C-alpha positions as CSV (number, residue, x, y, z in Angstrom):
1,X,0.1,-0.1,-0.3
2,X,1.5,3.5,-0.7
3,X,2.0,5.9,1.9
4,X,1.0,9.0,1.7
5,X,3.5,11.7,3.0
6,X,3.0,16.0,3.5
7,X,5.3,18.9,2.4
8,X,4.3,22.1,4.0
9,X,5.1,25.3,2.4
10,X,5.5,28.3,4.5
11,X,6.6,31.6,3.4
12,X,8.5,31.6,0.0
13,X,7.8,28.3,-0.5
14,X,4.9,28.0,-3.1
15,X,6.0,25.6,-5.8
16,X,7.5,22.3,-6.5
17,X,9.5,22.7,-9.2
18,X,9.6,19.9,-11.9
19,X,6.5,18.0,-10.6
20,X,3.3,17.6,-12.0
21,X,0.6,18.6,-9.4
22,X,-3.2,18.3,-9.3
23,X,-5.8,20.6,-7.3
24,X,-7.9,18.7,-4.6
25,X,-10.3,20.2,-1.9
26,X,-10.9,18.2,1.0
27,X,-13.8,19.2,3.2
28,X,-13.0,18.8,7.2
29,X,-15.3,19.7,10.2
30,X,-13.5,22.8,10.3
31,X,-13.5,24.0,6.5
32,X,-12.3,23.4,3.4
33,X,-8.5,22.7,2.3
34,X,-7.2,22.7,-0.9
35,X,-4.0,21.3,-1.4
36,X,-1.5,20.2,-4.5
37,X,-0.4,16.7,-4.5
38,X,0.6,13.8,-7.0
39,X,-0.2,10.1,-6.1
40,X,1.9,10.1,-2.7
41,X,2.9,13.2,-2.1
42,X,0.6,16.4,-0.8
43,X,1.7,20.1,-0.7
44,X,-0.3,22.0,1.4
45,X,0.3,25.8,1.0
46,X,0.1,27.0,5.2
47,X,-0.9,30.4,3.9
48,X,-2.9,30.0,1.0
49,X,-1.6,29.8,-2.5
50,X,-0.9,33.4,-2.8
51,X,0.1,34.1,0.2
52,X,-3.2,35.6,1.2
53,X,-3.5,34.4,5.3
54,X,-1.8,35.6,7.6
55,X,-0.2,33.7,10.3
56,X,-3.0,34.5,13.1
57,X,-5.9,33.3,10.8
58,X,-4.6,30.3,9.3
59,X,-6.8,27.4,9.9
60,X,-4.2,25.5,11.3
61,X,-7.2,22.8,12.2
62,X,-8.6,22.6,9.1
63,X,-5.0,22.1,7.4
64,X,-3.7,18.8,9.7
65,X,-7.3,17.4,9.8
66,X,-7.5,17.4,5.9
67,X,-3.8,15.6,5.8
68,X,-5.1,13.3,8.1
69,X,-8.3,12.6,6.5
70,X,-5.5,12.3,2.9
71,X,-3.9,8.9,5.2
72,X,-0.9,11.2,5.6
73,X,1.6,10.2,8.4
74,X,4.7,11.7,8.0
75,X,5.0,15.6,7.4
76,X,8.2,18.1,7.1
77,X,7.1,21.6,7.3
78,X,9.1,25.0,6.2
79,X,9.4,28.1,8.3
80,X,11.1,31.3,7.3
81,X,12.3,32.6,10.6
82,X,14.5,35.7,12.3
83,X,17.7,34.3,14.2
84,X,17.8,35.3,17.6
85,X,21.1,33.8,18.9
86,X,24.1,35.1,17.2
87,X,25.4,31.9,16.6
88,X,22.5,30.8,14.0
89,X,23.8,32.7,11.3
90,X,21.4,33.9,8.3
91,X,20.4,31.6,5.3
92,X,21.5,28.6,7.3
93,X,18.5,26.0,7.4
94,X,17.8,24.5,11.0
95,X,16.6,21.0,11.4
96,X,13.9,22.1,14.7
97,X,14.6,20.1,18.3
98,X,12.4,21.5,20.5
99,X,9.8,25.1,20.9
100,X,8.1,28.0,22.9
101,X,4.8,28.6,22.3
102,X,4.0,32.2,22.8
103,X,1.0,31.9,20.4
104,X,-2.2,32.8,22.1
105,X,-6.5,33.0,20.6
106,X,-5.7,30.0,17.7
107,X,-8.0,26.6,18.0
108,X,-4.8,25.0,19.2
109,X,-6.3,21.5,19.8
110,X,-8.9,18.8,18.2
111,X,-9.5,18.1,22.3
112,X,-12.6,20.2,22.4
113,X,-14.0,17.2,24.9
114,X,-12.4,14.0,26.3
115,X,-13.0,10.6,27.3
116,X,-12.5,9.6,30.8
117,X,-9.7,12.7,30.9
118,X,-7.6,11.4,28.1
119,X,-6.9,13.8,25.7
120,X,-3.3,15.3,26.5
121,X,-0.2,14.7,23.9
122,X,3.2,13.9,25.3
123,X,5.5,16.6,23.3
124,X,8.2,15.5,25.3
125,X,10.1,14.6,21.4
126,X,8.2,16.8,19.6
127,X,10.1,16.9,16.1
128,X,10.3,13.4,15.0
129,X,14.2,12.2,15.5
130,X,13.8,9.7,11.9
131,X,12.4,12.2,9.4
132,X,15.4,14.4,11.1
133,X,17.9,12.4,10.6
134,X,16.8,12.2,6.7
135,X,16.4,15.8,6.5
136,X,20.3,15.6,7.6
137,X,21.6,13.2,5.2
138,X,19.4,14.4,2.2
139,X,21.1,18.0,3.0
140,X,24.5,16.4,3.0
141,X,23.7,14.5,-0.4
142,X,23.1,18.2,-1.5
143,X,26.1,19.7,-0.2
144,X,23.5,22.1,1.8
145,X,24.8,23.4,5.1
146,X,22.0,22.8,7.6
147,X,22.2,23.2,11.2
148,X,20.7,20.4,13.3
149,X,18.8,20.9,16.6
150,X,17.4,24.7,17.5
151,X,14.2,25.8,19.7
152,X,12.0,27.9,17.6
153,X,9.3,30.2,19.5
154,X,6.3,30.5,18.4
155,X,4.5,34.0,18.5
156,X,1.2,35.3,16.8
157,X,2.3,37.9,14.3
158,X,1.4,39.3,12.2
159,X,3.6,42.3,14.0
160,X,7.1,41.6,14.3
161,X,8.8,40.8,18.0
162,X,9.9,43.6,20.0
163,X,13.5,44.0,21.5
164,X,12.4,43.2,24.8
165,X,10.5,40.2,23.4
166,X,13.7,38.9,21.7
167,X,15.8,39.2,24.5
168,X,13.1,37.3,26.6
169,X,13.1,34.9,24.2
170,X,16.7,34.6,23.8
171,X,17.1,34.1,28.0
172,X,14.5,30.6,27.7
173,X,16.5,29.1,25.0
174,X,15.0,30.2,21.9
175,X,17.3,30.1,18.8
176,X,14.8,31.2,16.2
177,X,11.5,33.0,16.3
178,X,8.5,32.5,14.0
179,X,4.9,33.0,13.8
180,X,3.3,29.3,12.7
181,X,4.7,26.4,13.9
182,X,1.9,26.9,16.8
183,X,-0.2,25.1,16.7
184,X,0.4,23.1,14.0
185,X,2.4,20.7,15.2
186,X,0.8,19.9,18.2
187,X,-1.9,19.2,16.3
188,X,-0.4,16.8,13.7
189,X,1.0,15.0,16.8
190,X,-2.3,14.9,18.2
191,X,-3.4,13.0,15.2
192,X,-1.0,10.3,15.5
193,X,1.2,12.0,13.1
194,X,5.6,12.2,12.7
195,X,6.2,16.2,11.7
196,X,10.0,17.5,11.0
197,X,10.4,21.4,10.6
198,X,13.3,23.0,8.5
199,X,13.4,26.7,9.5
200,X,15.5,29.3,7.1
201,X,16.2,32.5,8.8
202,X,15.8,35.4,6.9
203,X,16.4,38.0,9.2
204,X,17.9,39.1,12.8
205,X,15.4,39.7,15.5
206,X,14.5,43.1,16.5
207,X,17.4,44.7,19.0
208,X,20.1,43.0,17.1
209,X,20.2,45.0,14.5
210,X,19.0,48.8,13.9
211,X,16.1,47.8,11.5
212,X,14.7,44.1,10.8
213,X,16.3,44.3,7.1
214,X,15.0,40.8,5.3
215,X,17.6,38.7,3.6
216,X,17.8,37.7,-0.2
217,X,20.3,37.4,-1.7
218,X,20.8,33.8,-2.5
219,X,17.8,32.4,-1.4
220,X,16.2,31.1,-4.3
221,X,18.7,28.2,-4.6
222,X,18.8,27.7,-1.1
223,X,15.3,27.5,-0.9
224,X,15.3,24.5,-4.0
225,X,17.7,22.7,-2.2
226,X,15.4,22.8,1.2
227,X,12.3,21.5,-1.6
228,X,14.8,18.6,-2.2
229,X,15.9,17.5,1.2
230,X,12.2,17.5,2.2
231,X,11.2,15.1,-0.3
232,X,14.2,13.0,-0.2
233,X,13.3,12.5,3.5
234,X,10.2,12.0,3.2
235,X,10.9,9.3,0.2
236,X,13.5,7.6,2.2
237,X,11.8,7.0,5.4
238,X,8.4,4.7,6.3
239,X,5.7,5.1,8.4
240,X,6.7,1.7,10.3
241,X,10.0,3.9,10.9
242,X,8.3,6.7,13.9
243,X,6.7,6.2,16.9
244,X,3.9,8.8,17.0
245,X,3.5,11.0,20.2
246,X,1.2,9.5,23.1
247,X,-1.8,10.4,24.2
248,X,-2.3,10.4,27.7
Protein backbone atom coordinates (compact mmCIF):
# COMPACT_ATOMS: atom_id res chain seq x y z
CA UNK A 1 0.00 0.00 0.00
CA UNK A 2 1.34 3.43 -0.97
CA UNK A 3 2.24 5.64 1.97
CA UNK A 4 1.09 9.23 1.55
CA UNK A 5 3.31 11.98 2.97
CA UNK A 6 2.99 15.76 3.16
CA UNK A 7 5.14 18.81 2.69
CA UNK A 8 3.86 22.05 4.23
CA UNK A 9 5.25 25.13 2.55
CA UNK A 10 5.68 28.30 4.54
CA UNK A 11 6.67 31.80 3.47
CA UNK A 12 8.51 31.75 0.14
CA UNK A 13 7.76 28.07 -0.58
CA UNK A 14 4.89 28.18 -3.03
CA UNK A 15 5.62 25.56 -5.69
CA UNK A 16 7.35 22.24 -6.28
CA UNK A 17 9.38 22.77 -9.45
CA UNK A 18 9.49 19.92 -11.93
CA UNK A 19 6.56 18.02 -10.44
CA UNK A 20 3.15 17.54 -12.03
CA UNK A 21 0.60 18.27 -9.34
CA UNK A 22 -3.16 18.12 -9.36
CA UNK A 23 -5.43 20.17 -7.13
CA UNK A 24 -7.76 18.56 -4.62
CA UNK A 25 -10.19 20.13 -2.13
CA UNK A 26 -10.98 18.35 1.12
CA UNK A 27 -14.03 19.17 3.24
CA UNK A 28 -13.10 18.86 6.90
CA UNK A 29 -15.21 19.50 10.02
CA UNK A 30 -13.24 22.73 10.39
CA UNK A 31 -13.48 24.06 6.84
CA UNK A 32 -12.35 23.32 3.29
CA UNK A 33 -8.68 22.92 2.41
CA UNK A 34 -7.21 22.84 -1.09
CA UNK A 35 -3.95 21.00 -1.63
CA UNK A 36 -1.78 20.09 -4.58
CA UNK A 37 -0.64 16.53 -4.87
CA UNK A 38 0.81 13.55 -6.66
CA UNK A 39 -0.31 10.04 -5.84
CA UNK A 40 1.91 9.86 -2.76
CA UNK A 41 2.92 13.45 -1.87
CA UNK A 42 0.62 16.21 -0.62
CA UNK A 43 1.78 19.83 -0.91
CA UNK A 44 -0.06 22.19 1.42
CA UNK A 45 0.27 25.97 1.20
CA UNK A 46 0.13 27.11 4.83
CA UNK A 47 -0.76 30.69 3.89
CA UNK A 48 -2.81 29.77 0.77
CA UNK A 49 -1.28 29.79 -2.74
CA UNK A 50 -0.89 33.59 -2.98
CA UNK A 51 0.11 34.05 0.66
CA UNK A 52 -3.18 35.76 1.42
CA UNK A 53 -3.66 34.35 4.93
CA UNK A 54 -1.62 35.89 7.78
CA UNK A 55 -0.21 33.58 10.46
CA UNK A 56 -2.85 34.32 13.11
CA UNK A 57 -5.66 33.54 10.63
CA UNK A 58 -4.36 30.23 9.26
CA UNK A 59 -6.96 27.50 9.81
CA UNK A 60 -4.50 25.10 11.40
CA UNK A 61 -7.10 22.55 12.47
CA UNK A 62 -8.58 22.34 8.98
CA UNK A 63 -5.12 22.00 7.40
CA UNK A 64 -3.97 19.20 9.67
CA UNK A 65 -7.33 17.41 9.61
CA UNK A 66 -7.26 17.49 5.80
CA UNK A 67 -3.87 15.77 5.80
CA UNK A 68 -5.22 13.21 8.26
CA UNK A 69 -8.22 12.52 6.03
CA UNK A 70 -5.85 11.98 3.10
CA UNK A 71 -3.98 9.33 5.08
CA UNK A 72 -0.83 11.33 5.86
CA UNK A 73 1.38 10.04 8.68
CA UNK A 74 4.67 11.86 7.97
CA UNK A 75 5.09 15.62 7.51
CA UNK A 76 8.03 17.86 6.68
CA UNK A 77 7.35 21.57 7.07
CA UNK A 78 9.23 24.76 6.22
CA UNK A 79 9.35 28.01 8.17
CA UNK A 80 10.75 31.45 7.45
CA UNK A 81 12.14 32.68 10.77
CA UNK A 82 14.33 35.26 12.41
CA UNK A 83 17.54 34.29 14.17
CA UNK A 84 17.74 35.44 17.78
CA UNK A 85 20.83 33.45 18.77
CA UNK A 86 23.97 35.10 17.35
CA UNK A 87 25.41 31.65 16.64
CA UNK A 88 22.57 30.85 14.24
CA UNK A 89 23.74 32.58 11.08
CA UNK A 90 21.31 33.74 8.42
CA UNK A 91 20.54 31.57 5.39
CA UNK A 92 21.52 28.31 7.11
CA UNK A 93 18.44 26.09 7.48
CA UNK A 94 17.85 24.67 10.96
CA UNK A 95 16.48 21.18 11.63
CA UNK A 96 14.27 22.05 14.59
CA UNK A 97 14.39 20.10 17.85
CA UNK A 98 12.07 21.88 20.31
CA UNK A 99 9.75 24.86 20.70
CA UNK A 100 8.35 27.50 23.03
CA UNK A 101 4.72 28.46 22.38
CA UNK A 102 3.87 32.14 22.88
CA UNK A 103 0.88 32.10 20.54
CA UNK A 104 -2.62 32.83 21.83
CA UNK A 105 -6.21 33.02 20.62
CA UNK A 106 -5.79 30.16 18.15
CA UNK A 107 -7.74 26.91 18.01
CA UNK A 108 -4.85 24.85 19.30
CA UNK A 109 -6.31 21.37 19.92
CA UNK A 110 -8.66 18.77 18.48
CA UNK A 111 -9.60 17.77 22.01
CA UNK A 112 -12.56 20.09 22.56
CA UNK A 113 -13.95 17.22 24.62
CA UNK A 114 -11.98 14.42 26.25
CA UNK A 115 -12.99 10.86 27.06
CA UNK A 116 -12.32 9.77 30.66
CA UNK A 117 -9.61 12.39 30.98
CA UNK A 118 -7.65 11.20 27.94
CA UNK A 119 -6.73 14.00 25.58
CA UNK A 120 -3.29 15.32 26.50
CA UNK A 121 -0.55 14.85 23.91
CA UNK A 122 2.97 14.10 25.14
CA UNK A 123 5.43 16.46 23.41
CA UNK A 124 8.57 15.22 25.13
CA UNK A 125 9.93 14.54 21.62
CA UNK A 126 8.10 17.12 19.47
CA UNK A 127 10.05 16.58 16.25
CA UNK A 128 10.46 13.11 14.77
CA UNK A 129 14.11 11.98 15.17
CA UNK A 130 13.86 9.64 12.18
CA UNK A 131 12.63 12.35 9.83
CA UNK A 132 15.16 14.79 11.28
CA UNK A 133 17.98 12.30 10.66
CA UNK A 134 16.73 11.87 7.10
CA UNK A 135 16.71 15.64 6.56
CA UNK A 136 20.32 15.84 7.69
CA UNK A 137 21.34 12.97 5.41
CA UNK A 138 19.54 14.39 2.37
CA UNK A 139 21.01 17.86 2.95
CA UNK A 140 24.49 16.35 2.95
CA UNK A 141 23.83 14.71 -0.41
CA UNK A 142 22.94 18.12 -1.87
CA UNK A 143 25.83 19.97 -0.18
CA UNK A 144 23.24 22.05 1.66
CA UNK A 145 24.67 23.43 4.90
CA UNK A 146 22.20 22.89 7.72
CA UNK A 147 22.28 23.22 11.49
CA UNK A 148 21.00 20.27 13.51
CA UNK A 149 18.95 21.28 16.49
CA UNK A 150 17.31 24.57 17.39
CA UNK A 151 14.50 25.89 19.57
CA UNK A 152 11.67 27.78 17.84
CA UNK A 153 9.76 30.50 19.71
CA UNK A 154 6.28 30.58 18.20
CA UNK A 155 4.56 33.98 18.39
CA UNK A 156 1.24 35.30 17.12
CA UNK A 157 2.23 37.84 14.48
CA UNK A 158 1.59 39.37 12.11
CA UNK A 159 3.69 42.06 13.75
CA UNK A 160 7.35 41.40 14.38
CA UNK A 161 8.57 41.05 17.95
CA UNK A 162 9.96 43.85 20.10
CA UNK A 163 13.62 43.95 21.21
CA UNK A 164 12.49 43.18 24.79
CA UNK A 165 10.54 40.13 23.61
CA UNK A 166 13.53 38.88 21.64
CA UNK A 167 15.76 39.24 24.70
CA UNK A 168 13.22 37.32 26.78
CA UNK A 169 12.86 34.49 24.26
CA UNK A 170 16.62 34.18 24.03
CA UNK A 171 16.93 33.96 27.83
CA UNK A 172 14.38 31.14 27.82
CA UNK A 173 16.47 29.18 25.32
CA UNK A 174 15.02 30.03 21.92
CA UNK A 175 17.27 30.21 18.87
CA UNK A 176 14.83 31.34 16.18
CA UNK A 177 11.46 33.05 16.21
CA UNK A 178 8.49 32.60 13.88
CA UNK A 179 4.71 32.81 13.76
CA UNK A 180 3.35 29.49 12.51
CA UNK A 181 4.79 26.42 14.23
CA UNK A 182 2.11 26.43 16.89
CA UNK A 183 -0.50 25.05 16.90
CA UNK A 184 0.39 23.27 13.64
CA UNK A 185 2.90 20.86 15.20
CA UNK A 186 0.89 19.93 18.32
CA UNK A 187 -2.21 19.35 16.18
CA UNK A 188 -0.29 16.96 13.95
CA UNK A 189 0.96 15.08 17.00
CA UNK A 190 -2.58 14.82 18.37
CA UNK A 191 -3.61 12.96 15.20
CA UNK A 192 -0.70 10.53 15.37
CA UNK A 193 1.48 12.13 12.71
CA UNK A 194 5.27 12.36 12.74
CA UNK A 195 6.59 15.84 11.99
CA UNK A 196 9.95 17.42 11.15
CA UNK A 197 10.65 21.11 10.69
CA UNK A 198 13.21 22.94 8.58
CA UNK A 199 13.47 26.62 9.48
CA UNK A 200 15.17 29.17 7.22
CA UNK A 201 16.36 32.37 8.86
CA UNK A 202 15.93 35.49 6.73
CA UNK A 203 16.59 38.21 9.34
CA UNK A 204 18.02 38.95 12.76
CA UNK A 205 15.57 39.49 15.58
CA UNK A 206 14.51 42.97 16.64
CA UNK A 207 17.19 44.82 18.58
CA UNK A 208 20.03 42.74 17.15
CA UNK A 209 20.33 45.20 14.24
CA UNK A 210 19.08 48.81 13.99
CA UNK A 211 16.11 47.69 11.90
CA UNK A 212 14.73 44.38 10.66
CA UNK A 213 16.18 43.71 7.23
CA UNK A 214 15.08 40.66 5.23
CA UNK A 215 17.78 38.77 3.37
CA UNK A 216 17.12 37.93 -0.27
CA UNK A 217 20.53 37.17 -1.79
CA UNK A 218 20.97 33.51 -2.70
CA UNK A 219 17.65 32.54 -1.15
CA UNK A 220 16.14 30.88 -4.23
CA UNK A 221 18.93 28.30 -4.56
CA UNK A 222 18.73 27.43 -0.87
CA UNK A 223 14.93 27.10 -0.98
CA UNK A 224 15.23 24.74 -3.94
CA UNK A 225 17.68 22.55 -2.04
CA UNK A 226 15.45 22.67 1.04
CA UNK A 227 12.54 21.32 -0.98
CA UNK A 228 14.65 18.57 -2.49
CA UNK A 229 15.95 17.73 0.98
CA UNK A 230 12.44 17.35 2.39
CA UNK A 231 11.11 15.38 -0.55
CA UNK A 232 14.08 13.04 -0.26
CA UNK A 233 13.61 12.65 3.50
CA UNK A 234 9.96 11.72 3.07
CA UNK A 235 10.76 9.29 0.24
CA UNK A 236 13.49 7.52 2.20
CA UNK A 237 11.55 6.91 5.41
CA UNK A 238 8.55 4.77 6.28
CA UNK A 239 5.64 5.22 8.67
CA UNK A 240 6.85 2.21 10.64
CA UNK A 241 10.21 3.95 11.23
CA UNK A 242 8.56 6.71 13.27
CA UNK A 243 7.02 6.57 16.75
CA UNK A 244 3.85 8.71 17.12
CA UNK A 245 3.37 10.85 20.20
CA UNK A 246 1.46 9.32 23.09
CA UNK A 247 -1.99 10.61 24.06
CA UNK A 248 -2.45 10.47 27.83
